[in-house]
C-alpha positions in Angstrom: 39.1 97.3 -27.4 40.9 96.7 -24.0 37.9 97.7 -22.3 35.5 95.5 -24.3 37.8 92.6 -23.7 37.6 93.4 -19.8 34.1 93.6 -19.9 33.7 90.2 -21.8 35.8 88.6 -19.1 34.0 89.9 -16.3 30.7 88.9 -17.8 32.3 85.4 -18.2 33.4 85.2 -14.4 29.9 86.6 -13.2 28.0 83.9 -15.3 30.5 81.2 -14.1 29.8 82.3 -10.3 26.3 82.4 -10.9 26.2 78.9 -12.3 28.3 77.4 -9.5 26.0 79.0 -6.9 22.7 77.2 -8.4 21.5 74.5 -6.5 22.1 71.1 -7.9 18.4 70.4 -8.3 18.6 67.5 -10.8 21.7 66.0 -9.2 20.3 66.1 -5.7 17.0 64.6 -7.0 18.6 61.9 -9.0 20.9 61.0 -6.3 17.9 60.5 -3.5 15.7 58.8 -6.0 18.3 56.1 -6.6 19.4 56.1 -2.9 15.8 55.3 -1.7 15.6 51.6 -2.8 19.2 50.8 -1.7 18.4 52.3 1.7 14.9 51.4 2.6 15.7 50.4 6.1 14.1 50.6 9.7 17.2 52.6 10.9 16.8 55.3 8.2 13.2 55.5 8.7 13.6 56.2 12.6 16.9 58.1 12.8 15.6 61.4 12.0 14.4 64.5 14.0 13.6 67.3 11.8 12.7 66.0 8.4 10.1 63.4 7.7 10.7 60.2 5.5 10.7 61.2 1.9 7.3 60.5 0.0 7.7 59.6 -3.7 4.9 60.4 -6.2 3.3 57.6 -8.0 5.1 58.3 -11.4 8.6 58.8 -9.4 8.8 62.3 -10.8 8.5 64.1 -7.4 9.7 63.6 -3.8 8.2 65.4 -0.8 9.9 65.9 2.5 8.2 67.7 5.4 9.9 69.7 7.8 8.9 69.6 11.7 9.4 71.9 14.7 8.6 69.4 17.4 5.0 68.6 17.1 4.3 71.3 14.4 4.7 70.9 10.7 6.6 73.9 9.3 7.4 73.4 5.7 6.9 70.9 2.8 9.6 70.4 0.2 8.8 69.1 -3.1 11.7 68.2 -5.4 11.5 67.4 -9.1 14.2 67.0 -11.8 13.5 70.7 -12.7 12.7 72.3 -9.4 12.9 72.8 -5.7 9.8 74.2 -4.0 9.0 75.3 -0.3 5.4 75.3 0.6 4.6 76.9 4.1 0.9 77.2 3.6 -2.1 75.3 2.5 -5.6 76.5 1.0 -8.1 73.8 2.6 -10.8 72.8 0.2 -13.9 75.2 0.4 -11.7 78.0 2.0 -10.8 81.2 0.5 -7.6 82.1 2.3 -4.3 80.0 2.9 -3.2 79.0 6.4 0.1 78.3 7.8 1.0 74.7 7.7 2.1 75.2 11.5 -1.7 75.6 12.5 -2.7 72.3 11.1 -3.7 70.1 13.9 -2.4 66.4 14.4 -5.7 64.9 14.0 -6.5 66.9 10.7 -3.0 65.8 9.4 -3.7 62.1 10.2 -7.1 62.2 8.4 -6.3 64.2 5.1 -4.0 64.4 2.1 -2.3 67.5 0.7 -1.8 68.1 -2.9 0.2 70.0 -5.4 0.4 70.2 -9.1 3.8 69.1 -10.8 5.3 70.5 -13.9 4.2 67.2 -15.6 0.7 68.4 -14.6 0.5 65.2 -12.3 -1.6 65.9 -9.2 0.9 64.6 -6.4 -1.3 63.8 -3.4 0.3 62.6 -0.1 -0.2 62.1 3.5 2.3 64.0 5.9 3.8 62.1 8.6 6.4 63.5 11.2 9.8 62.3 11.7 9.6 58.6 12.8 5.9 58.4 12.0 3.0 58.8 14.0 2.8 57.8 17.9 0.0 55.4 17.7 -0.3 55.2 21.6 -1.2 58.9 21.7 -3.1 59.7 18.7 -6.1 57.6 17.6 -5.5 56.2 14.0 -8.2 55.9 11.3 -8.7 52.3 10.3 -6.2 50.8 7.6 -9.1 50.1 5.5 -10.2 53.9 5.4 -8.7 56.2 3.0 -7.8 59.7 3.8 -9.6 62.5 2.2 -8.1 65.5 0.2 -7.8 68.2 2.6 -6.3 70.9 0.4 -3.6 72.6 -2.0 -0.2 73.5 -0.9 0.8 77.1 -1.4 4.1 77.9 -2.1 6.1 80.3 0.2 6.2 83.9 -0.6 9.6 84.6 0.6 12.8 82.9 -0.5 14.1 80.1 1.9 16.5 77.4 2.2 15.3 74.6 -0.1 18.3 72.4 -0.4 19.0 71.5 3.3 16.0 68.8 3.6 17.2 66.8 0.5 20.9 67.1 1.3 20.4 66.0 4.8 18.4 63.2 3.6 21.2 62.1 1.1 23.7 62.3 4.0 21.7 60.2 6.3 21.2 57.4 3.8 24.8 57.4 2.6 25.9 57.2 6.3 23.8 54.1 6.8 25.2 52.7 3.6 28.9 52.9 4.6 28.1 51.5 8.1 26.3 48.4 6.9 26.7 45.3 4.9 24.2 45.2 1.8 22.5 42.3 0.6 22.6 41.6 -3.3 19.5 43.8 -4.2 20.8 46.7 -2.2 24.3 46.4 -3.3 22.9 46.7 -7.1 20.8 49.5 -6.0 23.7 51.3 -4.3 26.1 50.8 -7.2 23.9 52.9 -9.4 23.1 55.5 -6.6 27.0 56.0 -6.0 27.3 57.0 -9.6 24.6 59.6 -9.5 25.5 61.0 -6.2 29.1 62.0 -7.2 28.6 65.6 -8.0 
């Protein structure tokens, strides 16, 4: 009987530790989703070095953040209320094998969209930009009237990797801006909601 109780207690402790170690996917997603309208500012868009400005899906059910190593795209993280995924490869339309994101050229990235299917079956298509956006002086841009073509489908990384740093750094950057600036009425209302959701 004593052994049974001890085993039950051990099981409860192990379950509790596992639960505490899980990334707060839904909490981080809801926090960033609420922070974006409160912190949509030029400073937030330009004060970044590793992670690009988040891209929100048309439905609002997903947020994509690209990770860069200088001029090379290395990973794309896609967050939803249910999941955090890291994509490090892409299968171009018409290709049979996936290629590393790092190998995509700047000119290709500027002219193409990448896509992934969400849990909701929505096809999330978006164009990837580096932190701070493209340097228009060094790379020729397509005309604003043209629409980028779908270039390929993102492929999830085979090896486990850090999927929380990108979203948590984005949250930290935006919270830092809020705490150091006066907000107008619209931003303050959005921040009031975000502050409640970001307490986890």
